[in-house]
VOPA-503840 format. One record per residue (C-alpha): residue number from 1; x, y, z; residue in three letters; chain. Coordinates in steps of 0.5 Angstrom, whole numbers, plus 500, padded with zeros to 3 digits. Each point is the difference from the previous one (the first is absolute). Example, Ala and Ser with C-alpha at 12.3 -4.5 7.8 and 13.67 -1.06 7.14 Angstrom:
<rs>
R, 1, 525, 491, 516, ALA, A
R, 2, 502, 507, 498, SER, A
</rs>
This chain:
<rs>
R, 1, 811, 885, 915, MET, A
R, 2, 502, 492, 499, GLU, A
R, 3, 494, 498, 497, GLU, A
R, 4, 501, 505, 495, LEU, A
R, 5, 506, 499, 497, LYS, A
R, 6, 499, 493, 500, GLU, A
R, 7, 494, 501, 496, GLN, A
R, 8, 504, 504, 496, THR, A
R, 9, 506, 495, 499, SER, A
R, 10, 495, 495, 498, ASP, A
R, 11, 497, 504, 496, VAL, A
R, 12, 506, 501, 496, SER, A
R, 13, 501, 493, 500, GLU, A
R, 14, 494, 497, 497, SER, A
R, 15, 501, 506, 495, LYS, A
R, 16, 507, 498, 498, ALA, A
R, 17, 498, 493, 499, LYS, A
R, 18, 494, 502, 495, GLY, A
R, 19, 505, 504, 496, ARG, A
R, 20, 505, 493, 501, GLY, A
R, 21, 494, 496, 497, LEU, A
R, 22, 499, 505, 495, ASN, A
R, 23, 506, 501, 497, LEU, A
R, 24, 501, 492, 501, ASN, A
R, 25, 493, 499, 495, GLN, A
R, 26, 503, 505, 496, VAL, A
R, 27, 507, 497, 499, ASN, A
R, 28, 496, 493, 498, THR, A
R, 29, 496, 504, 495, SER, A
R, 30, 505, 503, 497, LEU, A
R, 31, 504, 494, 500, THR, A
R, 32, 494, 497, 496, ILE, A
R, 33, 500, 505, 495, VAL, A
R, 34, 506, 500, 499, ILE, A
R, 35, 500, 493, 499, LYS, A
R, 36, 494, 500, 496, LEU, A
R, 37, 503, 506, 495, VAL, A
R, 38, 507, 496, 499, VAL, A
R, 39, 496, 493, 498, ILE, A
R, 40, 497, 505, 495, GLY, A
R, 41, 506, 503, 497, VAL, A
R, 42, 503, 493, 500, LEU, A
R, 43, 494, 498, 495, LEU, A
R, 44, 499, 505, 496, ALA, A
R, 45, 508, 500, 499, SER, A
R, 46, 499, 492, 498, PHE, A
R, 47, 494, 503, 496, PHE, A
R, 48, 504, 504, 496, ALA, A
R, 49, 506, 495, 499, GLY, A
R, 50, 496, 495, 498, LYS, A
R, 51, 497, 505, 494, SER, A
R, 52, 506, 503, 498, VAL, A
R, 53, 502, 492, 500, TYR, A
R, 54, 495, 498, 495, GLN, A
R, 55, 502, 506, 496, GLN, A
R, 56, 506, 498, 498, TYR, A
R, 57, 499, 492, 502, ALA, A
R, 58, 501, 495, 496, HIS, A
R, 59, 496, 495, 499, TYR, A
R, 60, 503, 497, 492, GLY, A
R, 61, 502, 492, 500, PRO, A
R, 62, 505, 498, 505, SER, A
R, 63, 508, 498, 498, CYS, A
R, 64, 500, 493, 503, ALA, A
R, 65, 494, 498, 497, GLU, A
R, 66, 501, 502, 493, GLN, A
R, 67, 508, 497, 500, VAL, A
R, 68, 499, 494, 494, SER, A
R, 69, 496, 507, 497, GLY, A
R, 70, 507, 502, 500, PHE, A
R, 71, 504, 495, 499, GLN, A
R, 72, 496, 499, 494, PHE, A
R, 73, 502, 507, 497, TRP, A
R, 74, 507, 498, 502, ILE, A
R, 75, 501, 495, 495, ASP, A
R, 76, 496, 502, 494, ASN, A
R, 77, 504, 507, 500, GLY, A
R, 78, 506, 495, 498, LYS, A
R, 79, 505, 503, 502, LYS, A
R, 80, 503, 496, 507, VAL, A
R, 81, 497, 494, 502, LYS, A
R, 82, 499, 497, 507, GLY, A
R, 83, 496, 501, 507, LYS, A
R, 84, 497, 506, 505, ILE, A
R, 85, 503, 499, 506, VAL, A
R, 86, 497, 506, 504, SER, A
R, 87, 494, 504, 499, VAL, A
R, 88, 499, 506, 503, HIS, A
R, 89, 494, 506, 499, GLN, A
R, 90, 502, 507, 499, SER, A
R, 91, 497, 505, 507, ARG, A
R, 92, 499, 504, 495, LEU, A
R, 93, 495, 500, 495, GLN, A
R, 94, 501, 505, 494, THR, A
R, 95, 494, 497, 496, GLU, A
R, 96, 493, 499, 502, ASN, A
R, 97, 497, 493, 500, GLY, A
R, 98, 507, 497, 499, SER, A
R, 99, 506, 497, 504, THR, A
R, 100, 507, 501, 499, GLN, A
R, 101, 505, 495, 502, CYS, A
R, 102, 506, 497, 500, PHE, A
R, 103, 505, 495, 502, GLY, A
R, 104, 506, 495, 499, GLN, A
R, 105, 501, 496, 494, PHE, A
R, 106, 504, 494, 499, LEU, A
R, 107, 504, 499, 493, THR, A
R, 108, 500, 493, 497, GLU, A
R, 109, 508, 502, 501, SER, A
R, 110, 499, 501, 508, GLY, A
R, 111, 501, 507, 499, GLU, A
R, 112, 495, 504, 504, TYR, A
R, 113, 496, 506, 497, LYS, A
R, 114, 495, 506, 503, GLU, A
R, 115, 493, 499, 496, TRP, A
R, 116, 494, 505, 500, LYS, A
R, 117, 493, 500, 497, GLY, A
R, 118, 493, 502, 501, SER, A
R, 119, 493, 497, 500, VAL, A
R, 120, 493, 502, 500, SER, A
R, 121, 494, 497, 501, GLU, A
R, 122, 494, 502, 495, LEU, A
R, 123, 492, 501, 502, MET, A
R, 124, 500, 493, 497, ASN, A
R, 125, 506, 497, 505, LYS, A
R, 126, 504, 498, 494, GLU, A
R, 127, 507, 502, 503, VAL, A
R, 128, 505, 504, 494, VAL, A
R, 129, 507, 502, 501, GLY, A
R, 130, 507, 499, 499, TRP, A
R, 131, 507, 499, 502, ALA, A
R, 132, 508, 501, 499, LYS, A
R, 133, 506, 497, 502, VAL, A
R, 134, 504, 507, 501, THR, A
R, 135, 508, 500, 502, ASN, A
</rs>
């Protein structure tokens, strides 16, 4: 009788070990699947965001590279004489292919004023734009 009980307990232990092994395999498989799904979702989000960014992104000329052009346009306005001391690019681009810029302007009298302007690059790589000093 004891032999029968030992065999029964051995069988139940082996079944328990077999289930535990299967549960470990299932757990590992599910972990791998979940990680792959998360990586897939992250990649899909990245590509979707990149697509949206490309639709609304701005590919116009840089404000910092066009400081001399802005200075020239302000000087030709003949209202205020001075020098551009800071240049910033607007984050919101309202016109396709145009860069909206702004910054600080130091007048000859030592007074700081705001300036704003816009610059666009034509198909032949020529840059056109405007700038003016505001109060």
